[in-house]
N, C-alpha and C positions, 0 to 999 in steps of 0.2 A: 504494500500500500504506500502511495506517495505521501510526502509530508503534507501536501495540500489536502489530500483525502482524510488523513488523520486529524488535521485541524478542523475540517468541516464536521467530522463525526463527533469530535469532542464538543464543539459548539452546540450541535444538535442535542447531545445528551444533557448538557448543562441547561439548555432552554427547557427541555422536558422536565427536568428535576424541579426547576423553578415553578413551572406551571402546575405540577402536582402538589407542590408545597403551598402555593398561594391559595387563599380561600376563594371559593367560587362566588361570582357576582350574584348568583341566584340562590345561594345557600341560605339556610335559616328559615324561620317561620314566615309564612305568607299571610298578610292581613286578610281577614274575611268577615262577612256578616254573620251574626248569630241571632236567631229568632227562638225565643223560649216562652211558652212551649210551642212546638210545631204541631201540625195537624189542622183540624177544621176550626173555623171561626165564623162569627156572624158580625155584621155591622148594621147599626140602626141610626137613622138621621131624622132630624126635624125637617125644616124647610130646605129644599134644594132649588137652585135657580139656574136655568139655561137662558143665557142672554146673547142674542145675535149682535153683529157689529153695527146694526142700525139702532139698536136699543130696545127691540122687542124682547120681553122677558116672559118666560113660562115658569111658573112656580108650582112645585109639588109639595103638599103639606108634610108628607112623610116619605121616607125611602128606606130600603133595606138591601143588604147584600149578604151572600154566603161565599166562603172561600176556603183555601187551605194554604198553609205554609209547608213547603217540602222540607226534606232533611236539612239540618243545619250542622256545622257552618257551611256557608256557600260563598263563592267568590263574587256573586252578584253579576249584573245588577238585579236580576230577578230575585225578589224576596218572597212573593206569594202570588197565588192565582185567585182571581174572582170568578167563581163558577156560576153565579146567578146574581142578578140585580133587578130590583123592581121599584116602581114609583107609584104612589097612590093615584087612583083615577077617580074623577077627572082632575087633571092639573089645570090651573087657570092662567090665561094670557091676557093680552091687551083688550080693552073694551068688553070685558066679561066673557071672552072666548074660552072654550074648554078644549083640553088636549089630552091625549093618551101617549105615554112614552113606553115603548117596548124595547128592552135591552136584548142584545145578542151577545152572549158570552162564549168563551172565556175572555176576561181582561187580565192584565198583569199589574202587580204593584212592584215598582222598581226603586232602588236606592241609587242616588248619584254617587259614582265611584271615580276618583276619590273625593273626599271632602263632604260626603253626604251625611255624616253623623257628627253631632255636637253633644258631648256629655254634659248633663246638667243644665242644658239651655232650652229645654222644651217648656211648653206651657204648663205641664204638670210637674216641672222641676227636676226630672230625672233623665233627661236626654231627648233629643229629637232627631229624626231621620228625614232629610229632604230628598225628594225624588219625583216620580211621576207615575200616573196610571196610563198604561198603554193598551193598544188593541181595542179601543172603545168603538162599539157599533150599537146604534139604536135607531129605531124608527119612530117618528113623531107624527101623530095624526090628529087633526082637529079642524076647526073652522074659524077663519079670520073674518074681519068685517067684509071681505070681498068674496067669501065663499069657502068651500072645502079645501083642505091642503094636507098633503102628506110629503114628508121629506126625511132623508136619512142624515144622521150625524155620525162622523167617524173621526178618529185621531187620538191625540194624547192630551192629558191635562196635568198640571203641576199638583203635587200633594205633599203634605208634611205629616208624619206620624209622631205624635207625642207619647212617650212611654207613660204607663200608669205611675202614679205617685206612691210613695211608701205609706202615705196617709190614707190610701184607699180610693183615690180618684181613678177612673178607668182610663185606658189608653184611647186616644182619639186620632182619627185620620181626617185632617182638614184639607179639603180640596178647593183650590182657588188659584187663579193665575198669579205667578210670581212677577215681581216688578220688572225684571229684565229678561223674562223667558220668552222664547219665540213659539212656545207650544200653544196651539189653538185647535179647536175642533172645526172640521170642515162640514158645511151643509151642502148636500147634493141630492140628486134624484128627486127634484121637486115635481110634484104632480097636483094639479088643481089650480083654479083661479085665485084662491086665497093665498097661494105661495108667492104671488107677485110682490108682496110687502116683506117677505122673509129674506134676511141677509145671506151672505156667503160663508161667514165664519161665526163661531160662537165660543163663549166661555162658560164654565160650569162652576158653581159654588155650592158647598155643603159640608157639614161636619158630621162624621160618623163615629159613634161609640163602638169600639171593637172589643169583642170578648171571645175567648177560646171556649170550646164546648165544656171545658172543666169549670167555667165560671170566672176565670181570671183573664185579664187582658194580656196579650203577648208583650214581651219586652224585646226591643231590637237594639243591638249594640254592634259596633265595628271595631275590631282590634286585631 
């Protein structure tokens, strides 16, 4: 073997030794979302409001949802699935109009990663998760001042989950547009003369009290 070959072999061996001795850039624990307890949960809300970009608002006096949180910990962003959602009927709109909102599920509850969790900063004092509800689909049917109307609502909405407090307050999922978020619901598939006054996009607001089937509210953390 020539001197040059011996030199290159020695350099290669030294580089390999250094690589094996150096800690891996991906070694160590990976941050993850934790939901406790996992499994089935329910959500109940008072007034929920769907408002289009023109200002037309449809209010439902009550609403409810069922869902489940899969195995934890999870890398996210998916934290839970909404398997059913319902809104009391009839809901009320402008000029005394009445409407029915029919949801098509599943929807998803997601956490912003990274930076979606703040310990001790929630409304209930024990931490909050910021994120969004995705995969939303619903059909809205009713009668405006111009006649019958049916349209579909699809898209994503911002949401914040506040952990239950140690003093007994339940966990809450507050759904409302964030100040700087581009997330909007899209209104499409309009049918009927009454839809001529319905806008092209919409926002949704409502606060759900969330309880696991065991009777306690789930706690979400990120670490």
